[in-house]
C-alpha positions in Angstrom: -9.9 13.9 -25.0 -13.6 13.6 -25.8 -15.5 10.4 -26.2 -14.6 10.4 -29.9 -13.1 7.6 -32.1 -11.8 7.7 -35.6 -12.3 4.8 -37.9 -10.0 4.9 -40.9 -11.5 2.8 -43.7 -15.1 1.9 -44.1 -14.9 -1.6 -45.7 -17.0 -4.3 -44.1 -14.9 -4.6 -40.9 -14.4 -0.8 -40.4 -18.2 -0.3 -40.9 -19.1 -3.0 -38.4 -16.8 -1.6 -35.8 -18.0 1.9 -36.4 -21.6 0.7 -35.9 -20.6 -1.2 -32.8 -18.8 1.7 -31.2 -21.5 4.2 -32.1 -24.1 2.0 -30.3 -21.9 2.3 -27.2 -22.4 6.1 -27.4 -19.1 7.1 -29.0 -18.9 9.9 -31.5 -17.4 8.3 -34.6 -15.5 10.1 -37.4 -15.4 7.6 -40.2 -12.8 8.3 -43.0 -14.2 7.0 -46.3 -12.2 6.6 -49.5 -15.0 6.1 -52.0 -17.3 9.1 -52.7 -20.3 6.8 -53.4 -20.0 5.1 -50.0 -19.7 8.6 -48.4 -22.9 9.7 -50.1 -24.7 6.5 -49.2 -23.9 6.8 -45.5 -25.0 10.4 -45.5 -28.3 9.9 -47.3 -29.3 6.2 -46.6 -27.3 5.5 -43.4 -26.0 2.3 -45.0 -22.9 0.9 -46.7 -24.5 -1.2 -49.4 -21.3 -2.3 -51.0 -19.5 -3.6 -48.0 -22.1 -4.3 -45.3 -25.6 -4.2 -46.8 -28.6 -4.3 -44.5 -26.9 -2.8 -41.5 -28.1 0.6 -40.5 -25.4 3.1 -39.5 -26.3 5.2 -36.5 -26.5 9.0 -36.7 -23.4 9.4 -34.5 -21.2 7.9 -37.3 -20.1 11.0 -39.2 -18.4 10.1 -42.6 -15.6 12.3 -43.7 -13.1 12.3 -46.6 -10.4 14.3 -44.9 -7.9 12.3 -42.7 -6.9 15.2 -40.5 -10.6 15.9 -39.7 -11.2 12.2 -38.9 -8.5 11.9 -36.3 -8.8 15.4 -34.8 -10.0 15.1 -31.1 -10.2 11.3 -31.2 -8.9 9.3 -28.2 -8.6 6.2 -30.3 -7.8 5.7 -34.0 -9.0 2.4 -35.6 -7.0 1.5 -38.6 -9.3 -0.6 -40.8 -7.6 -0.7 -44.2 -6.4 -3.8 -46.1 -3.0 -5.0 -44.9 -1.1 -3.9 -48.0 -2.2 -0.3 -47.5 -1.4 -0.1 -43.8 2.1 1.5 -44.3 0.8 4.1 -46.7 -2.1 5.0 -44.4 0.0 5.1 -41.2 2.5 7.4 -43.0 -0.3 9.8 -44.2 -1.9 9.9 -40.7 1.3 10.5 -38.8 1.4 14.3 -39.2 -2.1 14.7 -37.7 -1.7 12.5 -34.7 -1.0 13.5 -31.1 1.0 11.2 -28.8 -1.8 10.3 -26.5 -4.0 8.8 -29.2 -4.0 5.0 -29.3 -3.7 3.3 -32.7 -5.8 0.1 -33.0 -5.0 -2.0 -36.0 -7.7 -4.4 -37.1 -6.2 -5.6 -40.4 -4.8 -9.1 -40.6 -1.8 -9.9 -42.8 1.9 -9.5 -43.4 3.4 -6.7 -45.5 4.4 -8.5 -48.8 7.5 -6.5 -49.5 9.2 -6.5 -46.1 7.5 -9.7 -44.6 6.9 -7.7 -41.5 3.9 -7.8 -39.1 1.5 -4.9 -39.4 2.3 -3.5 -35.9 6.0 -3.3 -37.0 5.0 -1.5 -40.1 2.9 1.0 -38.2 5.7 1.6 -35.6 8.1 2.5 -38.4 5.7 5.2 -39.6 4.2 6.3 -36.2 7.0 6.4 -33.7 5.4 7.6 -30.4 1.8 6.3 -30.1 0.7 3.1 -28.4 -0.3 0.4 -30.8 -2.9 -2.2 -30.1 -3.8 -5.2 -32.3 -7.5 -6.3 -32.3 -8.0 -9.7 -33.7 -10.1 -12.9 -33.3 -13.0 -14.8 -34.9 -15.1 -11.9 -35.9 -17.1 -11.7 -39.2 -18.2 -8.1 -39.9 -21.6 -9.4 -41.1 -22.3 -10.8 -37.6 -20.7 -8.0 -35.5 -22.8 -5.4 -37.4 -25.9 -7.3 -36.4 -25.0 -7.6 -32.7 -24.3 -11.4 -32.8 -22.2 -12.3 -29.7 -18.5 -12.2 -30.6 -15.3 -12.6 -28.6 -11.9 -11.1 -29.6 -8.5 -10.3 -28.3 -6.5 -7.1 -28.1 -2.7 -7.3 -27.8 -0.1 -4.6 -27.1 3.3 -4.0 -25.7 1.5 -1.6 -23.3 -0.8 -3.3 -20.8 -2.4 0.1 -20.1 -3.2 0.6 -23.8 -4.6 -2.9 -24.2 -6.9 -2.5 -21.2 -8.0 0.9 -22.4 -9.0 -0.6 -25.8 -10.7 -3.5 -24.0 -12.8 -1.0 -22.1 -13.6 0.9 -25.2 -14.8 -2.0 -27.3 -16.3 -4.3 -24.6 -20.1 -4.7 -24.7 -22.8 -7.3 -23.9 -22.4 -8.6 -27.5 -18.6 -8.0 -27.9 -16.3 -9.5 -25.3 -12.6 -8.5 -25.4 -9.7 -10.3 -23.8 -6.2 -8.9 -23.5 -3.0 -10.7 -24.4 0.7 -9.4 -24.2 1.8 -11.7 -27.0 1.6 -9.3 -30.0 3.6 -11.6 -32.2 1.3 -14.5 -31.6 -1.9 -12.6 -32.0 -0.8 -11.0 -35.2 0.7 -14.2 -36.7 -2.4 -16.3 -36.0 -4.7 -13.7 -37.4 -2.7 -13.3 -40.5 -1.8 -16.9 -41.4 -5.3 -18.4 -40.7 -6.4 -16.8 -44.0 -3.9 -19.1 -45.8 -5.5 -22.2 -44.3 -9.0 -20.8 -45.1 -8.0 -20.5 -48.7 -6.8 -24.1 -48.7 -10.0 -25.3 -46.9 -12.0 -23.6 -49.6 -10.1 -25.3 -52.3 -10.8 -28.6 -50.6 -14.5 -27.8 -50.7 -14.3 -26.7 -54.3 -12.7 -30.1 -55.2 -15.6 -31.8 -53.5 -13.7 -33.2 -50.6 -15.3 -33.7 -47.2 -15.1 -33.0 -43.5 -12.2 -35.4 -43.0 -10.1 -33.4 -45.4 -11.0 -30.0 -43.9 -10.4 -31.3 -40.4 -6.9 -32.4 -41.5 -6.1 -29.1 -43.2 -7.2 -27.1 -40.1 -5.3 -29.3 -37.6 -2.1 -29.5 -39.6 -2.6 -25.8 -40.6 -2.5 -24.6 -37.0 0.6 -26.7 -36.5 2.5 -24.9 -39.2 1.1 -21.5 -38.1 2.4 -22.2 -34.6 5.7 -23.4 -35.9 6.4 -20.2 -37.7 5.0 -18.1 -35.0 7.1 -19.7 -32.3 10.2 -19.2 -34.4 9.3 -15.5 -34.7 9.1 -15.2 -30.9 5.4 -16.0 -30.1 4.1 -18.0 -27.2 2.8 -21.4 -28.4 -0.2 -21.0 -26.1 -1.5 -18.1 -28.1 -2.3 -20.4 -31.0 -4.6 -22.5 -28.9 -6.7 -19.4 -28.3 -9.1 -17.1 -30.1 -6.6 -15.7 -32.6 -5.2 -19.1 -33.3 -7.6 -22.0 -33.5 -10.6 -19.8 -32.9 -10.0 -17.6 -35.9 -9.0 -20.6 -37.9 -12.3 -22.4 -37.2 -14.5 -19.5 -38.2 -12.6 -18.6 -41.3 -12.3 -22.1 -42.6 -16.0 -23.0 -42.1 -18.1 -19.9 -42.8 -19.3 -18.6 -46.2 -18.9 -15.1 -44.7 -15.1 -15.8 -45.2 -13.9 -14.2 -48.4 -10.8 -16.5 -48.2 -12.9 -19.6 -48.1 -15.2 -18.4 -50.9 -12.1 -17.6 -53.0 -10.7 -21.1 -52.3 -13.9 -22.8 -53.4 -13.7 -21.0 -56.7 -10.1 -21.9 -57.2 -10.9 -25.6 -56.4 -13.7 -25.5 -59.0 -11.2 -24.5 -61.7 -11.4 -20.7 -61.7 -8.2 -18.7 -62.3 -6.9 -16.4 -59.5 -7.8 -13.3 -61.6 -11.4 -14.6 -62.2 -11.7 -15.4 -58.5 -10.6 -12.1 -57.2 -12.8 -10.2 -59.7 -15.8 -12.3 -58.6 -15.2 -11.7 -54.9 -14.9 -8.0 -55.4 -13.1 -7.3 -52.2 -9.6 -7.9 -50.8 -8.8 -11.5 -50.2 -6.1 -11.1 -47.6 -4.9 -14.7 -47.8 -3.5 -14.3 -51.3 -0.8 -11.8 -50.5 -0.3 -13.2 -47.0 0.4 -16.6 -48.5 3.2 -15.2 -50.7 4.7 -13.3 -47.7 4.4 -16.3 -45.3 6.0 -18.7 -47.9 8.9 -16.3 -48.4 9.3 -15.9 -44.6 9.3 -19.6 -44.1 12.0 -20.1 -46.7 14.0 -17.3 -45.1 13.7 -18.8 -41.6 14.0 -22.4 -42.6 10.6 -23.3 -41.3 8.6 -26.2 -42.9 5.1 -25.1 -43.9 3.9 -27.7 -46.5 0.3 -26.4 -46.8 1.4 -22.8 -47.3 4.0 -24.0 -49.9 1.4 -26.0 -51.9 -1.1 -23.1 -51.8 1.7 -20.7 -53.0 2.3 -23.1 -55.9 -1.5 -23.0 -56.7 -1.7 -19.2 -56.5 1.5 -18.2 -58.2 2.7 -21.2 -60.3 -0.7 -22.4 -61.6 -0.3 -25.8 -59.9 -3.3 -28.1 -60.2 -5.1 -28.1 -56.8 -5.7 -31.9 -56.9 -2.0 -32.5 -57.5 -1.2 -30.3 -54.6 -3.4 -32.4 -52.3 -1.9 -35.6 -53.6 1.6 -34.2 -52.9 0.6 -33.3 -49.3 -0.8 -36.7 -48.7 2.3 -38.5 -50.0 4.9 -36.5 -48.2 7.6 -38.5 -46.3 6.1 -40.2 -43.3 6.8 -38.5 -39.9 5.5 -38.2 -36.3 2.4 -36.0 -35.7 4.3 -34.1 -32.9 7.8 -34.4 -34.4 9.3 -31.7 -32.2 8.2 -33.5 -29.0 9.4 -36.9 -30.2 12.8 -35.6 -31.3 13.4 -33.2 -28.3 12.7 -35.3 -25.2 13.2 -38.9 -24.1 9.6 -40.3 -24.2 10.8 -43.9 -23.6 9.0 -44.7 -26.9 11.0 -47.5 -28.5 
């Protein structure tokens, strides 16, 4: 294999990663869906719709043919929205060779099946190693070489370490983690809490409220993740609390910006139109709520956000309902599962 990498999808994150890898000296074949983006990269070396102001190096070669994009690549980066992952994996499968590593960088759950994205990819691509790249990483900052730290997870240690070597740079540190379930779950579900944090901001609430949402949010993320088979320790790391912090507090976050608009009284349709790009937390909230109901896992913030998004519930009423839930212990599982001697 040559030092070639395919990046499938040139949204903001795909573009930032293509720029990052190109600066490391890789030859990048970047599959682009929109013809106007293709033309802009060719003529202006910029993606003005998704990552304005970031110059795209000459060794990023945009293409509109998937087979051409993956041909000869040692690594294939899948950078499409979560609800398109299955379709894209299925269309790429005939062109792939078994020694090519698939790196998924989308964060979400498939809304129809409630499956994690690596499960979706595995159903469509049977033989290739799959690595998940996740963590607190705004494209706007990665594209400008602002120091960023992420995690890659895989069932194959060799594949994870290969991807670590591929992406690692002085401005982009990569850790490995064998807990694929935890890494994917934290990366997907933090978008739900970011939407809720944005709603809190839109309602005019303060830091106390956001801190509570984030803290109780990571608790319910970890509760569902652990029930799915994840390690509880993963949620204390970069793809748990780390990603939650950056997504709930930054205006780079589309989920937080969407939440602010919802809190200010905009409808979901108005909000999504104004954002102009995929807001992953909307579909992920629906999937996570259904998954929690199916598994019998209590996720009160996710439930209230689902009611706001899909039942037109008033956001202020949802906050009131959360605050007035039946009283309980902060760490109910601990209090109920061991003899603490607390009388």
